[in-house]
C-alpha positions as CSV (number, residue, x, y, z in Angstrom):
1,M,-3.8,-3.1,-1.1
2,N,-7.2,-2.6,-1.9
3,V,-6.1,0.2,-4.4
4,Y,-3.7,-2.0,-5.9
5,V,-6.1,-4.7,-6.5
6,R,-8.7,-2.7,-8.0
7,E,-6.5,0.0,-10.0
8,L,-4.3,-3.1,-11.2
9,V,-7.5,-5.3,-12.3
10,S,-9.0,-2.5,-14.2
11,A,-5.9,-1.9,-16.5
12,L,-5.4,-5.9,-17.4
13,A,-9.4,-5.2,-18.2
14,Q,-8.4,-2.6,-20.3
15,A,-5.7,-4.8,-21.6
16,G,-8.0,-7.2,-22.8
17,V,-7.4,-9.4,-19.6
18,D,-10.3,-10.8,-18.6
19,S,-10.1,-10.7,-14.8
20,T,-12.4,-12.4,-11.8
21,V,-11.5,-11.3,-8.4
22,Y,-12.7,-13.2,-5.2
23,V,-13.2,-11.3,-1.9
24,R,-14.4,-12.6,1.4
25,R,-18.2,-11.4,1.4
26,A,-18.0,-8.8,4.7
27,S,-21.5,-7.8,3.7
28,D,-25.4,-9.0,2.8
29,E,-25.7,-5.9,1.1
30,V,-23.3,-6.4,-1.6
31,D,-24.3,-8.5,-4.9
32,D,-23.2,-11.8,-5.3
33,L,-21.7,-10.8,-8.2
34,V,-20.5,-7.7,-9.4
35,E,-19.8,-6.4,-13.0
36,V,-17.0,-3.8,-12.8
37,E,-16.5,-2.9,-16.2
38,P,-15.9,-5.4,-19.2
39,G,-13.7,-7.8,-18.4
40,F,-13.6,-6.9,-14.3
41,R,-16.0,-8.6,-11.9
42,V,-16.1,-9.4,-8.0
43,V,-17.2,-12.7,-6.9
44,Q,-18.0,-12.3,-3.4
45,V,-17.3,-15.5,-1.5
46,P,-19.2,-16.5,2.1
47,A,-16.7,-17.2,4.3
48,G,-17.9,-16.9,8.1
49,P,-19.7,-13.9,9.4
50,G,-19.2,-10.4,8.1
51,D,-17.8,-8.8,11.1
52,L,-14.6,-11.2,11.4
53,T,-11.4,-9.2,12.5
54,K,-8.1,-9.2,10.5
55,D,-7.1,-11.7,13.2
56,D,-9.7,-14.0,12.6
57,L,-9.6,-14.8,9.2
58,P,-6.9,-17.5,9.2
59,A,-9.9,-19.4,10.6
60,I,-11.8,-19.4,7.8
61,I,-9.1,-19.7,4.8
62,D,-10.2,-23.5,4.1
63,Q,-13.7,-22.6,3.8
64,Y,-12.8,-19.7,1.4
65,T,-10.5,-21.9,-0.6
66,K,-13.0,-24.6,-1.0
67,W,-15.6,-22.2,-2.2
68,V,-13.5,-20.5,-4.8
69,L,-12.0,-24.0,-6.2
70,D,-15.6,-25.2,-6.9
71,H,-16.2,-21.5,-8.5
72,V,-13.1,-21.9,-10.5
73,R,-13.2,-25.8,-11.6
74,G,-13.9,-26.0,-15.0
75,A,-13.5,-22.3,-16.2
76,D,-10.8,-21.5,-18.4
77,V,-8.0,-20.1,-16.1
78,D,-4.5,-19.3,-16.9
79,A,-3.4,-18.4,-14.0
80,I,-3.4,-17.6,-10.2
81,H,-3.1,-14.2,-8.7
82,A,-2.7,-13.9,-5.0
83,N,-2.5,-10.4,-3.2
84,Y,-1.1,-11.1,0.5
85,W,-0.4,-13.7,2.8
86,L,-3.9,-14.8,3.2
87,S,-4.9,-15.3,-0.2
88,G,-1.4,-16.9,-1.0
89,V,-2.3,-20.1,1.0
90,A,-6.1,-20.6,-0.9
91,G,-4.1,-19.6,-4.2
92,H,-1.0,-21.8,-3.1
93,R,-3.8,-25.0,-2.8
94,I,-5.8,-24.2,-5.5
95,K,-2.8,-24.2,-8.2
96,H,-1.9,-27.8,-6.8
97,E,-5.3,-28.8,-7.0
98,L,-5.9,-27.6,-10.6
99,D,-2.1,-27.6,-11.9
100,L,-2.0,-23.6,-12.6
101,P,0.2,-21.4,-12.1
102,L,0.7,-19.3,-9.5
103,V,1.7,-15.3,-9.3
104,S,2.0,-13.5,-5.7
105,T,2.0,-10.0,-4.4
106,F,2.6,-10.1,-0.3
107,H,2.6,-6.4,0.1
108,T,4.1,-6.6,3.4
109,L,6.2,-9.6,4.6
110,A,6.3,-11.2,8.0
111,R,10.0,-11.2,8.6
112,A,10.4,-7.7,7.2
113,K,8.3,-6.3,9.9
114,A,9.7,-8.2,12.7
115,E,13.2,-6.9,12.2
116,T,11.5,-3.1,13.1
117,G,10.0,-4.3,16.2
118,D,6.5,-5.3,14.5
119,P,6.1,-9.3,14.9
120,E,3.4,-11.2,13.2
121,P,2.2,-14.6,14.2
122,R,4.8,-17.8,13.1
123,R,1.5,-19.2,11.4
124,R,2.3,-16.2,9.1
125,I,5.8,-16.5,8.7
126,D,5.4,-20.5,7.7
127,A,2.6,-19.6,5.3
128,E,4.5,-17.2,3.4
129,I,7.7,-19.5,3.6
130,D,5.4,-22.1,1.6
131,V,4.0,-19.6,-0.8
132,I,7.3,-18.0,-1.6
133,A,9.1,-21.4,-2.1
134,C,5.9,-22.6,-4.9
135,S,5.1,-19.8,-6.6
136,D,5.9,-19.6,-10.5
137,A,6.2,-16.1,-10.0
138,I,6.6,-13.3,-7.3
139,L,6.0,-9.8,-7.7
140,A,8.4,-7.3,-6.0
141,N,6.8,-3.7,-5.9
142,S,10.5,-2.6,-5.2
143,P,14.3,-3.7,-5.4
144,A,14.0,-3.5,-1.6
145,E,11.6,-6.1,-1.6
146,R,13.3,-8.5,-3.8
147,D,16.5,-8.3,-1.7
148,Q,13.9,-9.0,1.7
149,L,12.3,-11.5,-0.2
150,I,15.9,-13.4,-1.1
151,R,17.4,-12.3,2.3
152,L,14.7,-13.6,4.6
153,Y,12.8,-16.0,3.0
154,G,15.6,-17.9,0.2
155,A,12.8,-17.1,-2.9
156,V,14.4,-18.4,-6.1
157,P,15.8,-14.9,-8.0
158,D,14.9,-15.7,-11.6
159,R,11.0,-15.8,-10.0
160,I,11.0,-12.5,-8.7
161,E,9.8,-10.0,-11.0
162,I,9.9,-6.3,-10.2
163,V,6.8,-4.7,-11.0
164,P,5.9,-1.4,-9.4
165,P,2.2,0.0,-9.1
166,G,0.8,2.7,-10.7
167,V,-0.8,5.8,-10.3
168,D,-3.8,7.4,-11.6
169,H,-2.4,10.8,-13.5
170,A,-5.8,11.5,-14.0
171,F,-6.9,11.9,-10.6
172,F,-3.7,12.7,-9.1
173,S,-1.6,15.6,-10.7
174,P,-0.4,19.3,-9.4
175,G,-3.2,21.2,-8.7
176,D,-4.3,24.5,-7.3
177,Q,-3.8,24.6,-3.4
178,A,-6.1,27.5,-2.4
179,G,-9.0,25.6,-4.2
180,A,-7.5,22.8,-2.8
181,R,-7.9,24.1,0.8
182,A,-11.3,26.3,0.2
183,A,-12.6,22.4,-1.1
184,L,-11.8,21.0,2.3
185,D,-12.8,24.1,4.4
186,L,-9.0,24.5,5.1
187,A,-7.3,27.2,7.1
188,P,-4.4,29.2,5.3
189,G,-1.0,28.6,6.9
190,P,1.5,25.6,6.6
191,L,-0.3,22.4,6.5
192,L,1.5,18.9,6.8
193,L,-0.2,15.9,5.9
194,F,-0.1,12.1,7.1
195,A,-2.4,9.7,4.9
196,G,-2.7,6.2,5.8
197,R,-4.1,3.2,8.3
198,I,-3.2,4.5,12.3
199,Q,-1.1,1.5,13.6
200,P,1.8,1.7,15.4
201,L,3.9,0.8,11.8
202,K,3.2,3.9,10.3
203,G,4.5,6.2,13.1
204,L,2.3,9.0,13.0
205,D,3.7,9.7,16.6
206,I,6.6,10.4,15.0
207,A,4.7,12.9,12.3
208,V,2.9,14.4,15.7
209,R,6.8,14.6,17.5
210,A,8.1,16.5,14.4
211,L,5.5,18.9,14.7
212,A,6.5,20.1,18.0
213,A,9.9,19.7,17.3
214,L,9.5,22.5,14.4
215,D,10.4,25.9,15.7
216,R,7.4,27.6,14.7
217,D,3.9,27.1,16.2
218,D,1.7,28.1,12.7
219,V,2.3,24.8,11.2
220,R,-0.8,22.7,11.7
221,L,-0.7,19.1,10.9
222,L,-3.9,17.1,9.2
223,A,-3.9,12.9,9.7
224,V,-5.6,11.5,7.5
225,G,-6.9,7.7,8.2
226,G,-8.5,5.5,10.5
227,A,-7.2,2.5,13.4
228,S,-5.9,-0.4,11.7
229,G,-5.3,-4.0,13.2
230,A,-4.9,-5.5,16.4
231,A,-3.5,-2.2,17.2
232,G,-5.2,0.4,16.0
233,R,-7.3,1.7,18.3
234,A,-4.8,1.7,21.0
235,E,-2.4,3.5,18.6
236,V,-5.1,6.1,18.0
237,A,-5.7,6.7,21.4
238,R,-1.8,6.8,22.6
239,V,-1.3,9.6,19.6
240,R,-4.4,11.1,21.1
241,A,-3.0,11.5,24.2
242,L,0.6,12.4,22.8
243,I,-1.2,15.5,21.4
244,D,-2.6,16.4,24.5
245,E,0.4,16.3,26.4
246,L,2.5,18.0,23.6
247,D,0.0,20.8,23.8
248,L,-0.6,20.4,19.8
249,V,-4.8,19.7,20.1
250,S,-5.4,23.2,18.0
251,R,-3.0,22.2,15.7
252,V,-3.6,18.5,14.7
253,Q,-6.5,17.5,13.2
254,F,-8.1,13.9,12.3
255,V,-10.1,13.4,9.4
256,P,-11.1,9.8,8.9
257,P,-10.4,7.7,6.2
258,Q,-11.6,9.1,2.6
259,P,-12.6,7.7,-0.9
260,H,-9.3,7.1,-2.4
261,H,-9.8,9.4,-5.4
262,L,-10.8,12.3,-2.6
263,L,-6.9,11.3,-1.5
264,S,-5.9,14.2,-4.6
265,T,-7.3,17.3,-2.9
266,F,-5.7,16.3,0.3
267,Y,-1.9,16.2,-1.1
268,R,-2.8,19.6,-3.4
269,A,-4.1,21.2,0.1
270,A,-0.6,20.3,1.8
271,D,2.8,21.7,1.9
272,A,4.6,18.3,2.5
273,L,3.7,15.0,3.4
274,L,5.1,13.0,6.7
275,M,5.6,9.4,5.7
276,P,7.5,7.8,9.1
277,S,6.8,4.2,8.4
278,R,8.8,1.4,10.2
279,S,8.4,-0.4,7.2
280,E,7.5,0.0,3.6
281,S,7.4,-2.5,0.5
282,F,6.3,0.6,-1.9
283,G,4.6,3.3,-0.3
284,L,1.7,3.9,-2.6
285,V,1.0,7.1,-0.9
286,A,4.4,9.0,-1.7
287,L,3.7,8.3,-5.2
288,E,0.4,9.9,-5.0
289,A,1.6,12.8,-3.0
290,A,4.4,13.3,-5.4
291,A,2.0,12.9,-8.8
292,C,0.4,15.7,-7.0
293,G,3.4,17.8,-6.8
294,L,3.7,17.3,-2.8
295,P,7.0,17.2,-1.2
296,V,7.6,13.3,0.6
297,V,9.9,14.0,4.2
298,A,9.9,10.0,4.3
299,A,12.0,6.8,6.4
300,D,14.7,5.8,4.7
301,V,13.1,2.2,4.1
302,G,12.3,-0.2,1.5
303,G,10.1,0.7,-1.5
304,L,10.3,4.3,-0.3
305,R,13.7,5.0,-1.2
306,T,13.2,4.1,-4.8
307,L,10.2,7.0,-4.4
308,V,11.4,9.8,-3.3
309,D,15.0,10.9,-4.6
310,D,17.0,12.8,-1.3
311,G,17.2,16.2,-1.8
312,V,15.6,16.2,-5.0
313,T,11.8,15.1,-4.9
314,G,11.8,15.2,-0.9
315,Y,14.0,14.0,2.4
316,L,14.5,10.4,3.4
317,V,14.8,10.1,7.2
318,D,17.6,7.1,8.1
319,D,16.5,7.5,11.5
320,R,13.5,7.3,14.1
321,D,14.6,11.3,15.6
322,P,11.4,13.4,15.6
323,R,14.2,16.5,15.3
324,A,15.7,15.1,12.0
325,Y,12.2,15.0,10.3
326,A,11.2,18.5,11.8
327,D,14.6,19.7,10.2
328,A,13.3,18.3,6.8
329,L,10.7,19.7,7.0
330,A,11.7,23.1,7.9
331,R,14.2,23.4,4.5
332,I,10.7,22.9,2.9
333,L,8.3,25.4,4.7
334,N,11.0,27.9,4.7
335,D,11.7,28.2,1.4
336,P,8.7,28.6,-1.1
337,G,11.2,28.2,-4.2
338,H,12.8,25.2,-2.7
339,A,9.6,23.4,-2.1
340,A,8.1,23.8,-5.4
341,G,10.9,22.6,-6.9
342,L,10.9,19.4,-5.1
343,G,6.9,19.1,-5.6
344,G,7.6,19.6,-9.7
345,A,10.8,17.1,-9.5
346,G,8.4,14.9,-7.9
347,A,5.7,15.3,-10.4
348,E,8.1,14.8,-13.1
349,M,9.4,11.5,-11.5
350,A,5.7,10.1,-11.1
351,R,5.0,9.9,-14.6
352,R,7.3,7.2,-15.2
353,Y,4.4,5.1,-13.0
354,T,1.2,4.2,-14.8
355,W,-1.1,1.3,-14.2
356,S,-0.9,0.9,-18.1
357,T,2.9,-0.4,-18.2
358,T,2.1,-2.5,-14.9
359,A,-1.0,-4.4,-17.0
360,A,1.0,-4.5,-20.0
361,R,4.1,-6.2,-17.8
362,L,1.7,-8.5,-16.2
363,R,0.1,-9.9,-19.1
364,R,3.2,-10.6,-20.7
365,L,4.2,-12.8,-17.5
366,Y,0.7,-14.4,-17.4
367,E,0.9,-15.7,-20.8
368,D,4.5,-16.9,-20.5
369,L,3.1,-18.7,-17.4
370,S,0.3,-20.4,-18.9
371,L,3.2,-22.1,-21.5
372,R,5.3,-23.4,-18.8
373,T,5.0,-26.3,-16.3
374,P,4.3,-24.6,-13.1
375,V,6.7,-25.3,-10.2
376,A,6.5,-28.4,-7.7
377,C,6.8,-28.4,-4.3
378,A,6.7,-30.7,-1.4
379,A,3.4,-29.0,-0.6
380,G,2.0,-30.3,-4.0
């Protein structure tokens, strides 16, 4: 989500949309106001101590909202754009206080996560219901997310705009695998990549079991990312225990979270990306990997169905069976010509996704909403 906001607002600024991004202050080492580029500034909001966990954040929403309200009041603002449900709660109140249109992007939905075994607190579900009902426009990253908004929340279809994220092709593009491996000091041989937050939802355990199910012992798995969420540390411990149990310690390497632009080197170094998530509203990692010419083997869920053309740019797996993932990976690893074809088709597909296109669509949406009367709701 941080990548999404940064890249989107940068593209909006370049499209002539002046934007201020409000984030909760998490460190005293950052200036109160950061001018990222002309038309794009970040304001640090003092709300609670910097070391709050994600689960603690609902308690400081009122404090955060009041501060932003005081800062925005009297300014020349055309619309509010909230990302994630916590910001949606703040945006919902600001909408009614200042009579401004509200655009909402959720990134993940509590009821969608619950369907795949990842329940969220009731307060989040209730907040999402309220924000969805009162948003003047809701951005869905994919047709699958649009369907979830309607089916699970009763969202008004006419208020939903399908606006997929983009990819920065200056960073994410095909490159030399040998050079990428040399840059990362990686040994030769077949290499699988998992990139993302380590939490039950993302399915790193499935990736490890798929590695074990492959009928060859020369394949390695690189897991780039760190523990995330309340269950993150426990999940890392569980996966490490699984690696030990399956005697894969020498074949699985953990790499801490990387600066976003450096991920392109990991994509170019690998032979296939594994993305066995339980749910994904979009799947930006899959898009970036494809842009680098990397075949993607992903769960047949959510936005991944839009990004992975089964048998053309990679493979979709419709169950949680590691053997099914291993079978798809074998088709890639055992046939370099086929792998190259998948990667080339993926890179061609990814060229359709640009942040400038996303920003152009949002600029038109903001302008349109600024001319309408904001949607009313019971909370207003």
